[in-house]
Each structure stands twice: as structure tokens, then as C-alpha cells.
C-alpha positions in Angstrom: 44.5 5.9 -55.9 41.0 6.9 -57.0 39.5 4.0 -55.1 41.2 5.2 -51.9 39.9 8.8 -52.4 36.4 7.4 -52.9 36.6 5.3 -49.7 38.0 8.2 -47.7 35.2 10.5 -49.0 32.5 8.0 -48.1 34.0 7.5 -44.6 34.0 11.3 -44.1 30.4 11.4 -45.3 29.4 8.6 -42.9 31.1 10.2 -40.0 29.5 13.6 -40.8 26.1 11.9 -41.1 26.4 10.2 -37.8 27.4 13.4 -36.2 24.4 15.2 -37.7 22.1 12.5 -36.5 23.5 12.7 -33.0 23.1 16.4 -32.9 19.5 16.3 -34.1 18.7 13.6 -31.6 20.3 15.6 -28.8 18.3 18.7 -29.7 15.0 16.7 -29.8 15.8 15.1 -26.4 16.3 18.6 -24.9 13.0 19.7 -26.4 11.1 16.6 -25.1 12.5 17.0 -21.6 11.5 20.7 -21.6 8.0 19.8 -22.8 7.7 17.0 -20.2 8.8 19.3 -17.4 6.2 21.9 -18.5 3.4 19.4 -18.6 4.4 17.9 -15.3 4.5 21.4 -13.7 1.1 22.3 -15.2 -0.5 19.1 -13.9 1.1 18.8 -10.5 -1.3 21.0 -8.5 -4.4 19.3 -10.1 -2.9 15.9 -9.4 -2.2 16.6 -5.7 -5.7 18.0 -5.2 -7.4 15.1 -7.1 -5.4 12.5 -5.2 -6.2 14.0 -1.8 -9.9 14.1 -2.6 -10.0 10.6 -4.2 -12.2 8.2 -2.3 -10.2 5.2 -1.0 -9.8 3.1 2.1 -6.1 4.2 2.2 -5.9 8.0 2.6 -3.5 9.9 0.3 -1.9 12.8 2.2 0.6 14.8 0.1 0.5 17.8 2.4 1.8 16.6 5.8 3.1 13.4 4.4 6.5 12.2 5.8 7.8 10.7 2.5 6.5 12.2 -0.7 7.9 11.9 -4.2 6.8 12.5 -7.8 7.3 9.6 -10.2 6.2 11.7 -13.0 4.3 11.6 -16.3 4.0 8.0 -17.7 2.2 6.6 -20.7 1.2 3.2 -21.8 0.2 2.4 -25.4 -2.4 -0.4 -25.2 -2.9 -0.6 -29.0 -1.8 1.4 -32.0 -4.6 4.0 -31.6 -4.6 4.6 -27.8 -2.1 6.1 -25.4 -3.1 6.4 -21.8 -1.3 9.0 -19.7 -0.8 9.0 -16.0 0.9 11.3 -13.5 2.0 9.3 -10.5 2.6 10.6 -7.0 3.7 8.7 -3.9 3.0 9.8 -0.4 3.9 7.5 2.5 4.1 4.5 0.2 0.6 5.1 -1.1 0.5 5.4 -4.9 -1.8 7.7 -6.7 -2.2 7.8 -10.5 -3.8 10.9 -11.9 -5.2 10.9 -15.4 -4.7 14.4 -16.8 -7.1 13.8 -19.7 -10.1 12.6 -17.6 -9.0 14.6 -14.5 -9.5 11.5 -12.3 -7.3 10.1 -9.6 -7.0 6.5 -8.5 -5.2 5.5 -5.3 -3.3 2.2 -5.2 -4.1 1.5 -8.9 -2.4 -1.0 -11.0 -1.5 1.4 -13.8 1.9 0.0 -14.7 1.2 -3.4 -13.2 2.5 -2.2 -9.9 2.4 -4.7 -7.1 
């Protein structure tokens, strides 16, 4: 009888622990989405301006473009010390990666090994 009580108590603790972990992970995901949306909103105007002014043989026209979309904020970790951020926009099948740290735009770049 004592063994059964111990097993039931451990099962209840495991279920409560998993529930707690799920709740904390859900709260963190909400905060990360909020932070990402804030950063993307803050960077959007700069990205559009930099992409339209970037020198390239293929012009990037966000304003007046037929098909425009925001891929969003991406990051690539090349080694354990470096994370490279990029905010990607697409206008009429022309990709533009904007680096919010360097404030530099590259049109048709190969940021995420894009073909």
C-alpha cells in the first residue's frame, strides 16, 4: 500500500512538473513573439529605405511593387560567438536582406543560402 502511494505521488509530481514547464514555455514564447514583432516594426521603415537605395543591377521597388512581402527577422549563428541578423523583404521576386546592426542592405544576397 505504501509503495502504491509513493508511485501515485511521484506520478502527480511528474504531471505537475510537466504542466509547469509547459506553462513557462508558453509564456516565454509569447514574450519572444512580442519582442520579435516590436523589433520588426522598429526596423521595417529603415529596411525599406535602405533596400530601395541599395545599388544593384536589379532595382528593388517596395513602394509601387506588385507583389511585396516581409519574410521577417532571421538570424544565423556561424560560430559560438557570432550571430548575424537579417531582416528580409521581397518585392516582385527581388530579395533584399537588411542588416539592422550595420544598417546595410544587400539585394539578391545569399544570406540563407537562397538560390
